[in-house]
C-alpha positions in Angstrom: 397.6 125.9 83.4 399.3 122.5 82.6 400.4 121.6 86.0 396.7 122.1 87.2 395.1 120.3 84.8 397.4 117.2 85.0 396.9 117.5 89.0 393.1 117.5 88.2 393.6 114.5 85.8 395.6 112.5 88.5 392.8 113.2 91.5 390.0 112.2 89.1 392.1 109.2 87.7 393.0 108.1 91.8 389.6 108.4 93.0 387.4 105.5 94.0 385.2 104.5 91.3 381.4 104.0 92.3 380.3 100.7 91.1 376.5 100.2 91.4 375.3 96.6 92.0 373.6 96.6 88.8 377.1 96.7 87.3 378.7 94.3 89.4 375.9 91.4 88.5 376.4 92.6 84.8 380.2 91.9 85.0 379.8 88.7 87.1 377.6 88.0 84.6 379.4 88.0 81.2 382.9 86.7 83.0 380.6 83.4 83.2 381.9 81.3 80.4 379.0 79.0 80.6 376.4 81.3 80.0 378.0 81.7 76.5 380.1 78.6 75.5 381.4 80.4 72.5 377.8 80.0 70.9 379.1 81.5 67.5 381.9 81.9 65.1 385.1 80.2 66.4 385.8 77.9 69.1 389.5 78.8 70.6 391.9 75.7 71.5 391.7 76.4 74.9 387.8 75.9 75.4 387.9 72.8 73.7 388.8 70.4 76.9 386.2 67.8 76.2 386.8 64.1 75.3 385.5 62.8 72.0 383.0 60.5 73.9 381.9 63.4 75.9 381.3 65.7 72.6 380.3 63.0 70.1 377.5 62.1 72.7 376.2 65.5 73.0 376.2 65.7 69.4 374.0 62.3 69.2 371.8 64.3 71.1 371.0 66.4 68.8 369.5 63.8 66.5 367.4 62.4 69.2 364.8 64.2 68.8 360.9 63.1 68.2 360.5 64.7 64.9 362.8 61.9 63.4 360.1 59.3 64.3 357.3 61.2 63.3 358.6 61.9 59.7 359.9 58.2 59.4 356.4 56.8 60.6 354.9 59.3 58.2 356.5 58.5 55.1 355.9 54.3 56.0 352.0 55.2 56.4 352.1 57.5 53.1 354.0 55.6 50.8 354.8 52.2 52.0 357.5 50.5 53.8 359.4 49.8 51.0 359.4 53.0 49.2 360.0 54.6 52.8 363.0 52.2 53.2 364.8 52.7 50.7 364.0 56.7 50.7 365.6 57.1 54.1 368.3 55.1 53.0 369.2 56.9 50.5 368.5 60.1 52.2 370.5 59.0 55.0 373.6 58.3 52.2 373.4 62.3 50.7 373.0 63.6 54.4 376.4 61.6 55.3 378.1 62.8 52.2 377.3 66.0 52.4 378.0 66.5 56.0 381.0 64.4 56.0 383.3 67.2 54.7 381.7 70.0 56.6 381.9 68.1 59.7 385.5 67.4 59.2 386.3 71.2 58.9 384.2 72.2 61.9 385.8 69.6 64.3 389.3 70.7 62.9 389.3 74.1 63.1 386.5 75.0 65.7 384.4 76.7 63.5 380.6 77.3 63.3 378.5 77.4 60.0 378.7 81.3 59.7 382.7 81.0 59.2 382.4 77.5 56.9 380.6 79.5 54.9 382.3 82.3 54.6 385.8 80.4 53.9 383.8 78.5 51.5 383.5 81.6 49.3 379.7 82.2 49.7 381.3 86.1 51.6 379.0 87.9 53.8 375.8 87.8 52.4 376.2 84.0 51.7 377.3 83.5 55.5 374.1 85.4 56.1 371.7 83.6 54.1 372.8 80.6 55.4 372.8 81.4 59.0 369.1 82.9 58.7 367.8 79.2 57.0 370.0 77.6 59.6 368.1 79.4 62.4 364.7 79.5 60.9 365.1 75.2 60.7 366.0 75.3 64.2 362.9 77.3 65.3 360.7 75.1 63.1 362.3 71.9 64.8 361.9 73.3 68.2 358.1 74.2 67.6 357.8 70.6 66.2 359.2 69.1 69.3 357.1 71.2 71.8 353.9 70.2 69.7 354.7 66.7 70.0 355.7 66.9 74.0 352.6 69.1 74.6 350.7 66.2 73.0 352.5 63.6 75.1 352.2 65.6 78.5 348.2 66.4 77.8 347.3 62.5 77.1 348.6 61.7 81.4 347.8 65.3 82.6 344.6 67.0 82.8 345.3 70.2 81.5 344.8 73.0 78.4 346.9 71.9 75.8 347.9 75.6 75.6 349.9 75.3 78.8 351.7 72.1 77.7 352.6 74.2 74.6 354.0 77.4 76.7 355.9 74.9 79.3 357.5 73.0 76.6 358.5 75.9 74.6 359.7 77.8 77.4 362.0 75.2 79.6 364.3 74.8 77.1 365.5 78.4 77.7 367.5 78.3 81.2 368.7 75.2 79.6 370.3 76.5 76.3 371.4 79.8 77.8 374.1 77.5 79.9 375.6 76.4 76.5 377.3 73.3 75.8 378.6 72.9 79.3 375.3 72.1 80.6 373.6 70.5 77.9 376.8 67.9 77.7 375.8 67.0 81.4 371.9 66.6 80.7 372.8 64.5 78.0 375.5 62.2 80.0 372.8 61.6 82.0 369.5 61.4 79.7 371.1 59.4 77.2 370.8 55.7 78.8 367.6 56.4 79.5 366.5 57.2 75.9 368.4 54.6 74.2 366.5 52.1 76.9 363.3 53.6 76.2 364.0 53.7 72.2 364.4 49.8 72.7 361.9 49.4 75.1 358.3 49.4 72.4 360.3 47.1 70.0 360.5 44.1 72.6 357.0 44.3 73.6 356.1 44.5 69.7 358.2 41.3 69.0 356.7 39.9 72.5 353.4 40.4 71.5 353.1 40.1 67.5 355.8 38.1 66.6 354.9 38.4 62.6 354.8 42.2 62.9 358.1 42.3 61.1 356.3 40.6 57.7 353.2 42.6 57.9 355.1 45.8 58.1 357.4 44.7 55.1 354.3 44.3 53.3 352.8 47.3 54.3 351.3 49.5 51.2 350.3 52.6 53.1 348.0 54.9 52.0 349.2 55.3 48.3 346.9 53.0 47.4 349.6 50.9 45.2 351.0 47.4 46.1 353.4 46.6 48.6 356.2 47.0 46.0 358.5 49.6 45.2 356.9 52.5 43.2 359.6 55.1 41.7 357.2 58.0 42.1 356.4 57.3 45.7 360.1 56.5 46.3 360.9 60.2 45.3 358.4 61.8 46.7 359.5 60.3 50.0 363.1 61.4 49.1 361.9 65.1 48.8 360.0 65.2 52.0 362.9 64.0 54.1 365.9 66.0 52.4 364.4 69.2 54.5 366.4 67.6 57.3 369.7 68.5 55.8 369.8 71.6 57.5 370.7 69.5 60.4 374.3 69.6 59.7 374.4 73.3 61.1 373.2 72.1 64.2 375.8 69.1 64.3 378.8 71.8 64.0 377.7 73.7 66.8 378.8 71.1 68.6 381.6 68.9 66.8 383.5 72.5 66.8 384.1 71.8 70.4 385.9 68.5 69.5 389.5 68.5 71.0 392.3 69.1 69.1 394.0 65.9 67.2 396.9 64.5 68.8 399.4 61.4 68.7 397.0 59.9 71.2 393.9 60.7 69.3 395.3 59.2 66.0 
C-alpha cells in the first residue's frame, strides 16, 4: 500500500500542470514591480535605485498642488495680506520642524508613516489611526484638486461640470497604479512646465501693474480691520493652515525611496 501511494504521489507530482490564461495573466501582473513600487511599509535597499535629485524632484511634485494657492489666496482675502503673510511663515516653520525628524528617518530607513508610527511607540492601534487620518486627508486633497481642475477645464470646454468632475477624478487612477516609477517620470517632464506657468502670472502682473506689490501689502481683506497686524486674524489663519500638516505623510511616501547615504553622497 505504501508503495502504491508513493507511486500515485509521484505520478501526480510529475503530471503537467494546467495553468489557465487568467492565472498566467495574474502572475505576470503581480510580477511587474512597477504596479506596486512597494507602496506600503518598508522599501528594500535594492529598490532605492534613483538619484537624490530624482526622488526630491518627485517629492516636490507632491507639494505643487493647486489647493496651496487656493488656501493662501483665501487667507489673504479673508484676513488681509499682513496677517496671512506672517501666518504662512509661522505655519511653514511649524510644519518644517515637525516634518524634519519624520522625513529624516523615513529617508534613512525606508519606512512609511505606518511603520514610523509603530516605531515611535504608538503601537498597532496608533499606527492604524494615523494611517486613517493620512488616508482621509489624501482623499480630501484629491477631491479638492479634482474640483479645481474641473472648474478650470469647464471654463474652456463646453461640457457639463459633472463630466469634468468624473474625468479629473478618474484620470489619476492609471498613474498611481504604476507607482513611483511612472510618477517620477511624469514629474521630470512636467516640472519645468509647472515652474514656468507658476512664474508667468507674476511677470504679467509686474509688467502691467508695477505698483501691485505696494497695494497688496496694504490689502486689509474681508476681515474689516485695517491693513496692519491683528493677533486674532493671525491666529485664525494659523488654525486653518495647520490643517496641511498631514501632508508630511505623502512626503514620506517619496522620501523612503531615497538612496542610502554613502561616502559619495555625504
